[in-house]
Structure formats: C-alpha cells, structure tokens
DSSP file (Angstrom, degrees, kcal/mol; ACC not computed):
  #  RESIDUE AA STRUCTURE BP1 BP2  ACC     N-H-->O    O-->H-N    N-H-->O    O-->H-N    TCO  KAPPA ALPHA  PHI   PSI    X-CA   Y-CA   Z-CA
    1    1 A M              0   0    0      0, 0.0     2,-0.1     0, 0.0     5,-0.0   0.000 360.0 360.0 360.0 137.4  -14.7  -38.8   45.2
    2    2 A S    >>  -     0   0    0      1,-0.1     4,-0.9     2,-0.0     3,-0.9  -0.435 360.0-129.5 -71.7 143.2  -12.1  -37.6   47.6
    3    3 A S  T 34 S+     0   0    0      1,-0.3    -1,-0.1     2,-0.2     0, 0.0   0.735 108.8  61.9 -67.2 -21.4  -12.1  -33.9   48.4
    4    4 A R  T 34 S+     0   0    0      1,-0.2     4,-0.4     2,-0.1    -1,-0.3   0.799 105.5  45.3 -73.5 -27.6   -8.4  -33.9   47.6
    5    5 A L  T <> S+     0   0    0     -3,-0.9     4,-2.5     1,-0.2     5,-0.2   0.641  90.9  85.5 -86.6 -17.3   -9.0  -35.0   44.0
    6    6 A L  H  X S+     0   0    0     -4,-0.9     4,-2.7     1,-0.2     5,-0.2   0.905  87.2  49.7 -56.6 -47.9  -11.8  -32.5   43.4
    7    7 A P  H  > S+     0   0    0      0, 0.0     4,-2.2     0, 0.0    -1,-0.2   0.894 113.5  47.7 -60.1 -37.3   -9.6  -29.5   42.4
    8    8 A F  H  > S+     0   0    0     -4,-0.4     4,-2.3    -3,-0.2    -2,-0.2   0.887 112.2  49.4 -68.3 -39.0   -7.7  -31.8   39.9
    9    9 A T  H  X S+     0   0    0     -4,-2.5     4,-2.3     2,-0.2    -1,-0.2   0.918 111.9  47.8 -66.5 -44.5  -10.9  -33.1   38.5
   10   10 A L  H  X S+     0   0    0     -4,-2.7     4,-2.3    -5,-0.2    -2,-0.2   0.900 112.0  49.6 -63.4 -42.0  -12.3  -29.7   38.0
   11   11 A A  H  X S+     0   0    0     -4,-2.2     4,-2.4    -5,-0.2     5,-0.2   0.917 110.7  50.3 -63.7 -43.0   -9.1  -28.4   36.4
   12   12 A A  H  X S+     0   0    0     -4,-2.3     4,-1.8     1,-0.2    -2,-0.2   0.907 111.4  48.2 -62.4 -41.8   -9.1  -31.4   34.0
   13   13 A A  H  X S+     0   0    0     -4,-2.3     4,-1.5     2,-0.2    -1,-0.2   0.888 110.6  52.0 -66.6 -37.9  -12.7  -30.8   33.1
   14   14 A Y  H  X S+     0   0    0     -4,-2.3     4,-1.3     1,-0.2     3,-0.3   0.950 112.6  43.7 -62.5 -49.9  -12.1  -27.0   32.5
   15   15 A F  H  < S+     0   0    0     -4,-2.4    -1,-0.2     1,-0.2    -2,-0.2   0.808 110.5  55.5 -68.7 -29.4   -9.1  -27.7   30.1
   16   16 A A  H  < S+     0   0    0     -4,-1.8    -1,-0.2    -5,-0.2    -2,-0.2   0.850 112.0  43.5 -69.7 -32.3  -10.9  -30.4   28.3
   17   17 A A  H  < S+     0   0    0     -4,-1.5    -2,-0.2    -3,-0.3    -1,-0.2   0.673  91.6 103.1 -87.0 -18.0  -13.8  -28.0   27.5
   18   18 A A  S  < S-     0   0    0     -4,-1.3     2,-0.1    -5,-0.1    -3,-0.0  -0.376  82.3-104.9 -66.5 142.0  -11.6  -25.0   26.6
   19   19 A P        -     0   0    0      0, 0.0     2,-0.5     0, 0.0    -1,-0.1  -0.393  31.0-120.5 -67.5 143.7  -11.3  -24.4   22.9
   20   20 A V        -     0   0    0     -2,-0.1     2,-0.5    -3,-0.1    -3,-0.0  -0.752  26.8-164.8 -87.5 125.8   -8.1  -25.4   21.2
   21   21 A V        -     0   0    0     -2,-0.5     2,-0.5     2,-0.0     0, 0.0  -0.952   1.8-160.3-114.4 121.7   -6.3  -22.5   19.6
   22   22 A C        -     0   0    0     -2,-0.5     2,-0.6     2,-0.0    -2,-0.0  -0.870  18.6-127.9-102.3 131.3   -3.5  -23.3   17.2
   23   23 A A        -     0   0    0     -2,-0.5     2,-0.4     2,-0.0    -2,-0.0  -0.674  31.5-176.9 -77.3 118.9   -0.9  -20.6   16.4
   24   24 A Q        -     0   0    0     -2,-0.6     2,-0.5     3,-0.0    -2,-0.0  -0.961  28.1-121.4-117.5 136.5   -0.7  -20.3   12.7
   25   25 A E        -     0   0    0     -2,-0.4     2,-0.5     1,-0.1    -2,-0.0  -0.639  28.2-131.5 -75.4 125.1    1.8  -18.0   11.0
   26   26 A A        -     0   0    0     -2,-0.5    -1,-0.1     1,-0.0     0, 0.0  -0.663  13.6-146.2 -79.5 123.9   -0.2  -15.6    8.9
   27   27 A T        -     0   0    0     -2,-0.5    -1,-0.0     3,-0.0     2,-0.0  -0.823  19.7-130.2 -91.2 114.4    1.3  -15.4    5.4
   28   28 A P        -     0   0    0      0, 0.0     3,-0.1     0, 0.0    -1,-0.0  -0.336  23.7-110.6 -65.6 144.4    0.9  -11.8    4.2
   29   29 A S        -     0   0    0      1,-0.1    26,-0.0    -2,-0.0     2,-0.0  -0.478  40.6 -96.6 -70.0 141.7   -0.6  -11.5    0.7
   30   30 A P        +     0   0    0      0, 0.0     2,-0.3     0, 0.0    26,-0.3  -0.376  60.2 167.1 -58.3 136.5    1.7  -10.3   -1.9
   31   31 A A  E     -A   55   0A   0     24,-1.3    24,-2.4    -3,-0.1     2,-0.5  -0.993  42.0-143.3-152.3 155.5    1.3   -6.5   -2.2
   32   32 A L  E     -Ab  54 132A   0     99,-2.5   101,-2.5    -2,-0.3     2,-0.5  -0.956  28.6-156.5-118.1 106.1    2.7   -3.4   -3.7
   33   33 A T  E     -Ab  53 133A   0     20,-2.2    20,-2.3    -2,-0.5     2,-0.6  -0.747  10.4-173.5 -91.6 124.7    2.0   -0.6   -1.1
   34   34 A L  E     -Ab  52 134A   0     99,-2.0   101,-2.4    -2,-0.5     2,-0.5  -0.955   4.9-171.4-122.2 110.9    1.9    2.9   -2.5
   35   35 A E  E     -Ab  51 135A   0     16,-2.8    16,-2.1    -2,-0.6     2,-1.1  -0.898  21.8-143.7-107.5 122.4    1.6    5.6    0.1
   36   36 A L  E     +Ab  50 136A   0     99,-2.7   101,-2.5    -2,-0.5   102,-0.9  -0.760  29.0 176.9 -79.4 105.4    1.0    9.2   -0.9
   37   37 A N  E     -     0   0A   0     12,-2.3     2,-0.3    -2,-1.1    -1,-0.2   0.891  49.7 -18.6 -85.0 -42.6    3.2   10.6    1.9
   38   38 A S  E     -A   49   0A   0     11,-1.5    11,-2.6    -3,-0.2     2,-0.4  -0.995  41.2-143.8-161.6 160.0    3.1   14.4    1.3
   39   39 A L  E     +A   48   0A   0     -2,-0.3     9,-0.2     9,-0.2     7,-0.0  -1.000  29.1 173.1-126.2 127.3    2.4   17.2   -1.1
   40   40 A Q  E     -A   47   0A   0      7,-2.4     7,-3.5    -2,-0.4     5,-0.1  -0.999  35.8-109.8-138.1 139.1    4.6   20.3   -0.8
   41   41 A P  E     -A   46   0A   0      0, 0.0     2,-0.3     0, 0.0     5,-0.3  -0.397  42.7-177.8 -62.0 142.6    5.0   23.4   -2.9
   42   42 A S        -     0   0    0      3,-2.1     3,-0.2    57,-0.1    56,-0.0  -0.828  44.8 -94.2-133.9 173.2    8.3   23.5   -4.8
   43   43 A D  S    S+     0   0    0     -2,-0.3     3,-0.0     1,-0.2    -1,-0.0   0.814 126.8  43.6 -57.5 -31.1   10.1   25.9   -7.2
   44   44 A K  S    S-     0   0    0     56,-0.1    57,-2.3    57,-0.0    -1,-0.2   0.738 128.4 -84.2 -89.4 -25.2    8.5   24.0  -10.1
   45   45 A G  E    S- C   0 100A   0     55,-0.3    -3,-2.1    56,-0.2     2,-0.4  -0.651  88.8  -0.3 159.5-100.8    5.0   23.6   -8.8
   46   46 A C  E     -AC  41  99A   0     53,-1.6    53,-3.4    -5,-0.3     2,-0.6  -0.991  54.8-150.3-130.0 131.8    3.9   20.8   -6.4
   47   47 A R  E     -AC  40  98A   0     -7,-3.5    -7,-2.4    -2,-0.4     2,-0.5  -0.902   9.6-161.5-104.7 121.2    6.2   18.0   -5.1
   48   48 A L  E     -AC  39  97A   0     49,-2.8    49,-2.4    -2,-0.6     2,-0.5  -0.881   5.3-159.4 -99.7 129.7    4.4   14.7   -4.4
   49   49 A T  E     -AC  38  96A   0    -11,-2.6   -12,-2.3    -2,-0.5   -11,-1.5  -0.940  10.2-173.1-112.0 128.1    6.4   12.3   -2.2
   50   50 A F  E     -AC  36  95A   0     45,-3.0    45,-2.5    -2,-0.5     2,-0.5  -0.899  18.0-153.2-119.4 147.2    5.5    8.6   -2.2
   51   51 A V  E     -AC  35  94A   0    -16,-2.1   -16,-2.8    -2,-0.3     2,-0.4  -0.991  22.0-172.8-115.3 120.2    6.7    5.7    0.0
   52   52 A V  E     -AC  34  93A   0     41,-3.1    41,-2.8    -2,-0.5     2,-0.5  -0.960  10.0-167.2-120.9 130.6    6.5    2.5   -2.0
   53   53 A A  E     -AC  33  92A   0    -20,-2.3   -20,-2.2    -2,-0.4     2,-1.0  -0.970  11.4-150.2-117.8 120.8    7.1   -1.0   -0.5
   54   54 A N  E     +A   32   0A   0     37,-2.4    36,-2.5    -2,-0.5    37,-0.4  -0.786  33.8 151.7 -92.3 102.2    7.5   -3.9   -2.9
   55   55 A N  E     +A   31   0A   0    -24,-2.4   -24,-1.3    -2,-1.0   -23,-0.2  -0.183  35.4 114.3-119.0  37.0    6.2   -7.1   -1.2
   56   56 A L  S    S-     0   0    0      2,-0.3    -1,-0.1   -26,-0.3   -24,-0.1   0.630  88.2-114.6 -79.9 -13.9    5.2   -8.9   -4.4
   57   57 A G  S    S+     0   0    0     -3,-0.2     2,-0.3     1,-0.2    32,-0.1   0.456  91.5  66.1  92.0   1.1    7.8  -11.5   -3.8
   58   58 A A  S    S-     0   0    0     30,-0.1    -2,-0.3    62,-0.0    32,-0.2  -0.989  85.4-105.8-151.4 149.1    9.8  -10.4   -6.9
   59   59 A G        -     0   0    0     -2,-0.3     2,-0.5    30,-0.2    62,-0.2  -0.413  26.2-138.4 -74.9 151.7   11.7   -7.4   -8.0
   60   60 A L  E     -D   87   0B   0     27,-2.5    27,-2.5    60,-0.2    60,-0.3  -0.944  12.5-168.8-110.6 128.8   10.3   -5.0  -10.5
   61   61 A T  E    S+     0   0B   0     58,-2.6     2,-0.3    -2,-0.5    59,-0.2   0.641  83.3  16.5 -88.0 -15.0   12.7   -3.5  -13.1
   62   62 A K  E     + E   0 119B   0     57,-1.5    57,-2.7    25,-0.1     2,-0.4  -0.926  63.4 169.8-157.4 129.4   10.0   -1.0  -14.1
   63   63 A A  E     +DE  85 118B   0     22,-0.7    21,-2.6    -2,-0.3    22,-0.6  -0.963  10.6 162.8-143.0 125.1    6.9    0.3  -12.4
   64   64 A A  E     -DE  83 117B   0     53,-2.1    53,-1.6    -2,-0.4    52,-1.6  -0.996  15.3-161.9-144.1 147.3    4.8    3.2  -13.5
   65   65 A F  E     -DE  82 115B   0     17,-2.3    17,-3.2    -2,-0.3     2,-0.5  -0.988  17.5-135.1-133.4 137.5    1.3    4.5  -12.8
   66   66 A E  E     -DE  81 114B   0     48,-2.9    47,-2.3    -2,-0.4    48,-1.2  -0.802  32.1-171.3 -85.6 127.9   -1.0    6.9  -14.6
   67   67 A V  E     -DE  80 112B   0     13,-3.3    13,-2.3    -2,-0.5     2,-0.5  -0.905  17.0-143.7-122.3 151.0   -2.6    9.2  -12.0
   68   68 A A  E     -DE  79 111B   0     43,-2.7    43,-2.6    -2,-0.3     2,-0.5  -0.948  11.8-151.0-111.5 131.2   -5.4   11.7  -12.2
   69   69 A L  E     -DE  78 110B   0      9,-3.0     8,-3.3    -2,-0.5     9,-1.4  -0.897   9.5-155.4-103.8 125.8   -5.2   14.9  -10.2
   70   70 A F  E     -DE  76 109B   0     39,-2.9    38,-2.4    -2,-0.5    39,-1.0  -0.809  11.5-134.5-100.1 140.1   -8.5   16.5   -9.2
   71   71 A N    >   -     0   0    0      4,-3.0     3,-2.2    -2,-0.4    36,-0.2  -0.197  38.5 -86.2 -82.4-178.6   -8.8   20.2   -8.4
   72   72 A D  T 3  S+     0   0    0     34,-0.5    35,-0.1     1,-0.3    -1,-0.1   0.603 129.2  56.8 -68.6  -9.2  -10.6   21.7   -5.5
   73   73 A A  T 3  S-     0   0    0     33,-0.2    -1,-0.3     2,-0.2     3,-0.1   0.381 119.9-108.6 -97.0   2.3  -13.9   21.7   -7.5
   74   74 A G  S <  S+     0   0    0     -3,-2.2     2,-0.4     1,-0.3    -2,-0.1   0.623  76.0 135.2  81.9  13.9  -13.6   17.9   -8.0
   75   75 A I        -     0   0    0      1,-0.0    -4,-3.0     2,-0.0     2,-0.4  -0.774  66.8-106.5 -96.4 139.0  -12.7   18.3  -11.7
   76   76 A V  E     +D   70   0B   0     -2,-0.4    -6,-0.3    -6,-0.2     3,-0.1  -0.504  41.4 175.6 -63.6 118.7   -9.9   16.2  -13.3
   77   77 A D  E     +     0   0B   0     -8,-3.3     2,-0.3    -2,-0.4    -1,-0.2   0.742  58.5   2.5 -94.7 -30.3   -7.2   18.8  -13.8
   78   78 A R  E     -D   69   0B   0     -9,-1.4    -9,-3.0     2,-0.0     2,-0.4  -0.984  48.8-152.3-162.2 141.3   -4.4   16.7  -15.0
   79   79 A L  E     +D   68   0B   0     -2,-0.3     2,-0.3   -11,-0.2   -11,-0.2  -0.970  31.6 161.8-113.1 135.8   -3.4   13.1  -16.1
   80   80 A T  E     -D   67   0B   0    -13,-2.3   -13,-3.3    -2,-0.4     2,-0.5  -0.990  35.8-122.5-151.1 156.8    0.2   12.2  -15.7
   81   81 A V  E     -D   66   0B   0     -2,-0.3     2,-0.6   -15,-0.2   -15,-0.3  -0.892  18.4-156.6-104.6 128.7    2.4    9.1  -15.5
   82   82 A L  E     -D   65   0B   0    -17,-3.2   -17,-2.3    -2,-0.5     2,-0.7  -0.926   8.5-154.9-105.9 118.1    4.6    8.6  -12.4
   83   83 A D  E     +D   64   0B   0     -2,-0.6   -19,-0.2   -19,-0.2    -2,-0.0  -0.838  16.5 179.6-100.1 110.9    7.6    6.4  -13.2
   84   84 A F  E     -     0   0B   0    -21,-2.6   -20,-0.2    -2,-0.7    -1,-0.1   0.441  25.1-162.2 -88.3  -1.7    8.9    4.7  -10.1
   85   85 A N  E     +D   63   0B   0    -22,-0.6   -22,-0.7     2,-0.1     2,-0.3  -0.295  55.6  11.7  56.9-130.7   11.6    2.8  -12.1
   86   86 A E  E     -     0   0B   0    -24,-0.2   -25,-0.2   -25,-0.0   -24,-0.1  -0.609  59.0-175.3 -86.8 135.2   13.2   -0.1  -10.3
   87   87 A L  E     -D   60   0B   0    -27,-2.5   -27,-2.5    -2,-0.3   -25,-0.1  -0.860  18.5-146.0-129.0  95.6   11.6   -1.5   -7.1
   88   88 A P    >   -     0   0    0      0, 0.0     3,-1.5     0, 0.0   -34,-0.4  -0.246  31.7 -92.4 -61.6 148.6   13.6   -4.3   -5.6
   89   89 A A  T 3  S+     0   0    0      1,-0.3   -34,-0.2   -32,-0.1   -30,-0.2  -0.348 107.7   9.4 -61.9 136.5   11.7   -7.2   -3.8
   90   90 A G  T 3  S+     0   0    0    -36,-2.5     2,-0.3     1,-0.2    -1,-0.3   0.589 104.6 118.8  74.0  11.6   11.2   -6.7   -0.1
   91   91 A K    <   -     0   0    0     -3,-1.5   -37,-2.4   -37,-0.4     2,-0.4  -0.759  55.1-142.2-112.0 156.0   12.4   -3.1   -0.2
   92   92 A T  E     -C   53   0A   0     -2,-0.3     2,-0.3   -39,-0.2   -39,-0.2  -0.939  23.0-174.4-113.4 139.2   10.9    0.3    0.6
   93   93 A K  E     -C   52   0A   0    -41,-2.8   -41,-3.1    -2,-0.4     2,-0.5  -0.979  19.5-140.9-136.6 144.9   11.7    3.3   -1.5
   94   94 A V  E     -C   51   0A   0     -2,-0.3     2,-0.4   -43,-0.2   -43,-0.2  -0.917  23.3-175.5-104.5 132.2   10.9    7.0   -1.4
   95   95 A A  E     -C   50   0A   0    -45,-2.5   -45,-3.0    -2,-0.5     2,-0.4  -0.989   7.9-160.7-130.7 138.8   10.1    8.7   -4.7
   96   96 A R  E     -C   49   0A   0     -2,-0.4     2,-0.4   -47,-0.2   -47,-0.2  -0.938   3.6-170.1-119.9 140.8    9.5   12.4   -5.4
   97   97 A F  E     -C   48   0A   0    -49,-2.4   -49,-2.8    -2,-0.4     2,-0.7  -0.983  11.4-151.5-132.6 122.6    7.8   13.9   -8.4
   98   98 A D  E     -C   47   0A   0     -2,-0.4     2,-0.9   -51,-0.2   -51,-0.2  -0.837   9.9-157.3 -92.5 119.3    7.7   17.6   -9.1
   99   99 A L  E >   -C   46   0A   0    -53,-3.4     3,-1.6    -2,-0.7   -53,-1.6  -0.839  17.6-136.1 -99.8 104.0    4.6   18.5  -11.1
  100  100 A A  E 3  S+C   45   0A   0     -2,-0.9   -55,-0.3     1,-0.3     3,-0.1  -0.272  82.4   9.8 -62.4 139.9    5.3   21.8  -12.9
  101  101 A G  T 3  S+     0   0    0    -57,-2.3     2,-0.5     1,-0.2    -1,-0.3   0.602  95.7 128.3  70.8  13.1    2.6   24.4  -12.9
  102  102 A T    <   -     0   0    0     -3,-1.6     2,-0.7   -58,-0.2    -1,-0.2  -0.889  51.7-145.2-107.7 130.0    0.6   22.5  -10.3
  103  103 A D    >   -     0   0    0     -2,-0.5     3,-1.8     1,-0.2     4,-0.4  -0.837   4.6-154.7 -93.3 112.5   -0.7   24.3   -7.1
  104  104 A C  G >  S+     0   0    0     -2,-0.7     3,-1.6   -59,-0.3    -1,-0.2   0.847  92.2  61.8 -54.6 -37.4   -0.7   21.8   -4.2
  105  105 A A  G 3  S+     0   0    0      1,-0.3    -1,-0.3    -3,-0.1   -59,-0.0   0.699 102.0  52.6 -66.4 -18.0   -3.4   23.7   -2.4
  106  106 A K  G <  S+     0   0    0     -3,-1.8     2,-0.6   -35,-0.1   -34,-0.5   0.450  84.0 100.6 -97.5  -1.7   -5.8   23.1   -5.3
  107  107 A I    <   +     0   0    0     -3,-1.6   -36,-0.2    -4,-0.4     3,-0.1  -0.756  37.3 166.0 -87.2 121.9   -5.3   19.3   -5.4
  108  108 A S        +     0   0    0    -38,-2.4    33,-1.2    -2,-0.6     2,-0.3   0.624  63.7  12.9-105.8 -19.3   -8.2   17.6   -3.6
  109  109 A R  E     -Ef  70 141B   0    -39,-1.0   -39,-2.9    31,-0.2     2,-0.4  -0.986  52.4-155.1-159.4 144.2   -7.8   14.0   -4.8
  110  110 A V  E     -Ef  69 142B   0     31,-2.8    33,-1.5    -2,-0.3     2,-0.5  -0.995  18.9-167.4-124.1 123.5   -5.2   11.8   -6.5
  111  111 A L  E     -Ef  68 143B   0    -43,-2.6   -43,-2.7    -2,-0.4     2,-0.9  -0.931  20.4-136.1-114.2 129.5   -6.6    8.8   -8.3
  112  112 A I  E     -E   67   0B   0     31,-3.2   -45,-0.2    -2,-0.5     3,-0.1  -0.764  22.6-176.0 -81.5 107.4   -4.5    5.8   -9.6
  113  113 A N  E     -     0   0B   0    -47,-2.3     2,-0.3    -2,-0.9    -1,-0.2   0.952  56.4 -46.9 -72.5 -51.5   -6.0    5.3  -13.0
  114  114 A H  E     -E   66   0B   0    -48,-1.2   -48,-2.9     3,-0.0     2,-0.6  -0.967  55.9 -88.4-172.8 163.7   -3.9    2.2  -13.9
  115  115 A A  E     -E   65   0B   0     -2,-0.3   -50,-0.3   -50,-0.2     3,-0.1  -0.758  31.5-172.3 -81.4 120.2   -0.4    0.7  -14.0
  116  116 A T  E    S+     0   0B   0    -52,-1.6     2,-0.3    -2,-0.6   -51,-0.2   0.757  74.1  19.5 -84.3 -26.3    1.2    1.7  -17.3
  117  117 A E  E     +E   64   0B   0    -53,-1.6   -53,-2.1    -3,-0.1    -1,-0.3  -0.993  54.6 164.2-146.0 138.6    4.2   -0.6  -16.7
  118  118 A C  E     +E   63   0B   0     -2,-0.3     2,-0.4   -55,-0.2   -55,-0.2  -0.701  21.4 163.8-152.8  90.7    4.8   -3.5  -14.4
  119  119 A V  E     +E   62   0B   0    -57,-2.7   -58,-2.6    -2,-0.2   -57,-1.5  -0.948   9.7 121.8-124.1 129.5    7.9   -5.4  -15.4
  120  120 A G    >   -     0   0    0     -2,-0.4     3,-2.2     3,-0.4     2,-0.2  -0.915  65.1 -75.8-175.5 153.7    9.9   -8.0  -13.5
  121  121 A A  T 3  S+     0   0    0      1,-0.3   -62,-0.1    -2,-0.3     3,-0.1  -0.421 119.2   0.9 -60.4 120.9   11.1  -11.6  -13.7
  122  122 A G  T 3  S+     0   0    0      1,-0.2     2,-0.5    -2,-0.2    -1,-0.3   0.593 101.6 129.0  76.1  12.2    8.1  -13.8  -12.9
  123  123 A V    <   -     0   0    0     -3,-2.2    -3,-0.4   -64,-0.1    -1,-0.2  -0.873  58.5-129.5-103.6 127.8    5.8  -10.9  -12.4
  124  124 A E    >   -     0   0    0     -2,-0.5     3,-2.3     1,-0.1     4,-0.4  -0.497  23.6-120.2 -71.0 142.0    2.5  -10.9  -14.3
  125  125 A P  T 3  S+     0   0    0      0, 0.0     3,-0.3     0, 0.0     4,-0.2   0.748 112.6  47.6 -58.6 -24.2    1.9   -7.6  -16.1
  126  126 A D  T 3> S+     0   0    0      1,-0.2     4,-2.9     2,-0.1     3,-0.4   0.387  83.6  96.9 -96.0   5.5   -1.3   -6.8  -14.2
  127  127 A A  H <> S+     0   0    0     -3,-2.3     4,-2.6     1,-0.2    -1,-0.2   0.868  78.2  56.9 -63.0 -37.7    0.3   -7.6  -10.7
  128  128 A C  H  4 S+     0   0    0     -4,-0.4    -1,-0.2    -3,-0.3   -96,-0.1   0.862 116.7  35.1 -63.9 -34.9    1.0   -3.9  -10.0
  129  129 A Q  H >4 S+     0   0    0     -3,-0.4     3,-0.9    -4,-0.2    -2,-0.2   0.904 119.9  47.7 -82.7 -44.5   -2.6   -3.0  -10.5
  130  130 A R  H 3< S+     0   0    0     -4,-2.9    -2,-0.2     1,-0.2    -3,-0.2   0.845 121.3  34.9 -67.8 -35.9   -4.2   -6.1   -9.0
  131  131 A Q  T 3< S+     0   0    0     -4,-2.6   -99,-2.5    -5,-0.2     2,-0.3   0.110  87.2 130.3-109.6  21.8   -2.1   -6.2   -5.9
  132  132 A L  E <   -b   32   0A   0     -3,-0.9   -99,-0.2  -101,-0.2    12,-0.1  -0.589  37.4-167.6 -80.2 135.6   -1.8   -2.5   -5.3
  133  133 A K  E     -b   33   0A   0   -101,-2.5   -99,-2.0    -2,-0.3     2,-0.2  -0.888  10.5-160.0-121.5  95.7   -2.6   -1.2   -1.8
  134  134 A P  E     +b   34   0A   0      0, 0.0     2,-0.3     0, 0.0   -99,-0.2  -0.560  16.2 170.5 -77.6 142.1   -2.9    2.6   -1.9
  135  135 A E  E     -b   35   0A   0   -101,-2.4   -99,-2.7    -2,-0.2     2,-0.3  -0.938  14.5-153.6-141.4 162.5   -2.5    4.5    1.4
  136  136 A T  E     +b   36   0A   0     -2,-0.3   -99,-0.2  -101,-0.2  -101,-0.0  -0.999  27.9 169.2-142.6 146.5   -2.2    8.2    2.3
  137  137 A R  S    S+     0   0    0   -101,-2.5  -100,-0.2    -2,-0.3    -1,-0.1   0.204  72.0  86.1-123.7   2.3   -0.7   10.3    5.1
  138  138 A S  S    S-     0   0    0   -102,-0.9   -99,-0.2     2,-0.3     3,-0.1   0.619  95.8-119.8 -87.2 -14.6   -1.2   13.5    3.2
  139  139 A G  S    S+     0   0    0      1,-0.4     2,-0.4  -101,-0.1    -1,-0.1   0.425  81.9 112.9  84.6  -2.0   -4.8   14.4    4.1
  140  140 A I  S    S-     0   0    0   -104,-0.2    -1,-0.4   -31,-0.0    -2,-0.3  -0.847  80.7-104.5-102.1 139.8   -5.6   14.2    0.4
  141  141 A S  E     +f  109   0B   0    -33,-1.2   -31,-2.8    -2,-0.4     2,-0.4  -0.452  48.3 176.4 -62.1 130.6   -7.9   11.5   -0.9
  142  142 A F  E     +f  110   0B   0    -33,-0.2     2,-0.3    -2,-0.2   -31,-0.2  -0.985  20.0  86.1-144.4 127.2   -5.8    8.8   -2.6
  143  143 A G  E      f  111   0B   0    -33,-1.5   -31,-3.2    -2,-0.4    -8,-0.1  -0.979 360.0 360.0 174.2-162.6   -6.8    5.5   -4.1
  144  144 A M              0   0    0     -2,-0.3   -33,-0.1   -33,-0.2    -1,-0.0   0.380 360.0 360.0-108.8 360.0   -8.0    3.6   -7.1
C-alpha cells in the first residue's frame, strides 16, 4: 500500500467503525403541567399562584382539581377544589386562588387528590389526572 493512500484508508476504516447516530425528533408526551409557583399571604388568608400549561393536544373547557393542604404538623388541614376553568391547547395560564382563613406559613404540603373535572372535545375524562405533571417553585412539597 502506498504511503499516500494510508491516511485515506485509515479515515475510511475509522468512519466505517463509528456508530451511526440518527437524529430523531423527540415527540413530547401529552401532558398537563401544573406548577405551584408561590404562596403569599393575602388580605383573605393565603394566595396560591399556579402556572398551568396545557400540552394535552386539545383544549379543556373545564379543569378542576381537589387538593389537600397539610399543616406544619403533617396533618390534613383542609380539602378544597381549585377550578382552573378553561385551558386552551398549547397555552400557559397563571391562576391565583385565595384561601380564606389559611396561614401560608403553616402549609407544609399540597397534595393533588384527584381531578374533579376534565372536559374538552376529544379529551378522556381521566386525562387530567393520568397526564398530570406537578411541579413546584414554592419550596412547599407539591404532587400527587
């Protein structure tokens, strides 16, 4: 073999042995992301602010969740339904809920008990619960 062909032969052997990587577009799973963004004292009690992103692939005409609030001793202090109303497909929405008589400093955990309503054209009634992705930025434990 000629010494002039050696670099080309080595390069061809290297590329032939290299693994083939195909770029595939990752299709995100349909999800309803519910982020507990903050808890702040308000005139009425405690204001919970949520950021919700509907990536289910269909709009919701009604979405509501029953949540349990745990006190600083880890005891369920309150059950309440948070009604997010309409959640258009592909949109992010901020929702605030004032919980009368609730002290934010005593809330240690917020648990999503279940979706009480999940209504939209082509949306299965359990989609809001099944495809829910809870997140938090509040420093309070939040999830299902």
